[in-house]
N, C-alpha and C positions, 0 to 999 in steps of 0.2 A: 265502128263497129255497130252492124248491124243484126237485127233481132229474125233468125228463122224458126218459123215455127206452121207445125201442121195439125187441123183439127181432129184427126183420126186419134192422135194422141188422149183425146178424151173420151174414145171406145174402151179404152184398156182401162180393166180393173176399177171399174167404174163406182160403187158404190162403198167403195170402204172407207173407215171413219180415218185412216192412216195414208197411204198413199194415192188417195182417191182421186179420181176426176174435179173434185173442185180445189184442188191446189193451181190449176192453169183454168179455169173457166171465164175469166176474166181478157185472156187474149184474143179470142176470135173476134173478129170485126178488125181489131187494132193493126192486125197484121194479115198480110195477104199468105193463104198456103203455100208453102215451098214444099216441097221432096225429092226426096231419093232414096232409091230400094239400097240398102246398104249391105244385102245379102252375100256378095261377093266378096267384102273387106272381112266380116265374120272369121275367117279362119285364119286371120294373120296373128290372132291372139287365142282361140278356143280352136277346140279338134273338131273336126266332122262329126264323132260321132255326139259329140256336145250339142251342136248346133242340131243334130237330127232329133236329140231329146227334147231341146225345150221346142223344138216346131210340133212336134207327134205330143208334147206335152198341152200344148196352147190347144193342137185340132181337137184333142179327147178330154177338155176342158177342165182339166188338173188342177190342184193346188200346191203350187211350190214357193219358197221363199216368201210366205206370209202373202202369197197374192193367187186370186181365183183366175187363171189363166183362161183365154176363149181364143178363138181363130182371130179376134182383132186384137190381141196382144201380140201376136207374132206379127202381123201386118203394121203394128205401135214398132214393133221392137227394131225391125228391119229398116223402118222410118226412121227411129231416134239413133242409129249407127251411119247410115247416109247422110242426113243432115249435119251430126257431130261431124263426120269425113267434110262435106263442104262447108264447115265452118270454121273448118285446120283450114282450107284452101284461101278464103278472103277474108279471115278476121273477123267472123263472125260470132253470135252468142245461140244456140243450139237451146231452145224452150223444148227439153223432150221428158216422154215417159215414154216407158220404165226409166228410171236411173241408172245408174252402171258401176260406179267405184266399191261395191262389194261384190263383185262378181269375178270368182279369179277364172282360171282356165279351163277348169271341168268344173267350177261349182257357182250356183244360182243361189245368191244369199240377200239378206233386206230389202227386199223388192227389187235386187237386181237383177236381171238374165245375162245382159252380154255387157263386155265392160265398154261403154260407149269412148270414152274417153283413152283407153288405153290401144284399142283397134285404131282412132285418127294417129295416135301418137305411134305407134307400130310402123303406121303407112309411111310417117315421115321420116324414121329412124331407114326405114328401108330404102330411101331416096336424098340417103346420106346427110340427114339432118341430125342436131343434137335437139332434143327437147327438156326443161322444165317444166315442169307438172307442180300446180301451186292447188291445193287439195283446201278449202277453207272452210269447208262442209263441217259440222260439228260433229259430225263421226266420223274415226278413223277409215280411210281409204283402204282397207286391207288387202280390197281384190288387186288393185293397181299395186300397192305396195309388192304383193306378190309374184304380179307378172314382172317387175322391172328388178326386182332387189337384186340381180347378179350382172346388170347392165349397167355400164360406164358412157352408154348413149341417153341417159334418161335419169336426172336428177329429179327426184321426186319429195318433195317439201308436203307436210300436213301439219296443221293447228287444228287440234279438236278436245274435245272433252275430254279429261279424265276419269277413269274406273264406269264406263258405258259401253255399250254395243259398240262395237265387234271385239271390245277387250282386247285390243291390239293397240300400236302405236308407241309403245314405252319409247322411251328418248335414247336408249341404247339400242334397237332397233336403228341400224345403220347402213347395212347392204352388207353383201355378202361375195367373196371372190372378186370378179372385174369391179364388181358393184360396189364395194367395200367404201365408204363415205361419200356414196351418192343418193343416200335416203335420209332425213331430216322430220323427226317427227318431232313434235312443241306442243306437249300437254298444257291442259289449260284448266284451273279449277272453274268448279260450279260458281256460278256468278258473277263470269269474270264480264267487265263491262267494255265500251267503245275505247277508252285508254287504251285495256289491254289490246283488244285486238288492232289496232292501230298499233302500236308499237309493236307486237309482233308481226305486223304483217310489214314492217322499214325491214326489221330481221330476216324476213324472208325473203323480200324483193334484195334484201344485198346479197344473200348467199345464193340467189339464182344470177344475180348478175354476175357475182364469182365464176359460176359455170360456162359462162357465155356461150347461151344458150341460141340457136337460130330462129327458135319461136317456144313462146311461153302459153300450156294450156292451162286454164282454169276449172279447174272442178267446183264448180260454182253452186254450192248447198247455201240454202237461206234459215237452214233450223237453228241457225247462232241468234235469231230473232228473236226479241224478248216477246214475241206474242205464241212464239212456237208450243205445240201440244205436247214436244215429246222432250226438249231437252232445257237445260236450265242456264242459258247463256243473258246476257242482257243486251245484246246491240240494235244499234235504231237505224232506221233510213239515211240517215246523216251518214251513217259509218260505211253502209255500204257504196255511200256516192264517192268517199273519201277513198273508200278502197280500191273503188276503180279508178278513180283519177290519178292516184300512188301506181298505181301498175300500168295505167296509158301513159305517165309522167315517164316511167322506167325504160317502158319497152314500145311506145311508139306503137306502131300497127303491125307489130309482130306478135299478136295475142289473139287468142281465139278463149270462150269459153262454153261449157255445155250444162246443163242443170242437172244440179244431184239430189238431193234433200229438202225438205221445208215445210213442215206441217203445219200452215194456217193458210188463212185466207190474203194473205197478203204479197203473195209471189210477183204478180205485177207488175207492184211498187217496188218492191225488192230490185226485179231487174230493174227496171226504169230507173230509177238509181245509179245502179252499177255500172250500167250504158251508157249511161249520160257521164258521170265521171270517166270513166277510159273514153271517152270520146273528148272532151274536153282535155283531159292530162296529155292526151295525143296532138293535140294542135300545137305550133310553135308560138311561143309568149309573142304577143302586140307588141311592134316597135315602138320603143316610147320618145324614138328620137324627134325631137321637133325643129324640125328644118326651116321652119321661120325664123328663129333663135338661132341659128348657124352664121347666117348669113351676115359679113363682116363690114 
């Protein structure tokens, strides 16, 4: 798994104390800028009218989804979609802003304009693939759930903090019509620690494996981190490494990820630990057979 990044993400919603540029300011210089314009993919999930609404809002410097929009916001949003699609094709981790998992088909919400992971997933579905989405953000990905709630080609699994924004993601929300049984929500209590995180990940991975997906998509929010400004979990850097390792061991190279939330200054360390875990887990176990001792 390789990290995909572009410095233009720093030009969006620059000074916000919540979803501001501070979140990813450690990435420039450590990763070469990669870019891909994702405008052609937006209507795989969103309507043309909604796409134009977001574009006009950015060009007119409007405020939407708690974001002060700007022309740079639209450029960032197009690249966020594009790099997520690119990550889905090459098993990458797209470190993007704005995030996406709260955005519905025609709704911006929770700092999200376009639903990056849903767009990349729908492209894969259109190509005949089954996709499991595992959402590890501490907030429930209500937009992603809504988009695939009636689909049996996408299994959406989320574990998240209970009793908080967006106040969705109850255990009884399990899908509808053809999608019934293809949504799994696991609300966790405030103060949940590494042990809870990793045991829940084990359950999540087994559920995803039972679905037999062609590819696994990770909504990688890091607001479960113990230093987060908004949420109340107690996850460590080591836990994000272990999470990545478990995913890499379970799904090898059939996995990609995109950044969602995380409202602290250690996003770089969280991403680094997660990616290292995936990469170590996806390698074959070293052969420990001693050929010298086998000679009779």
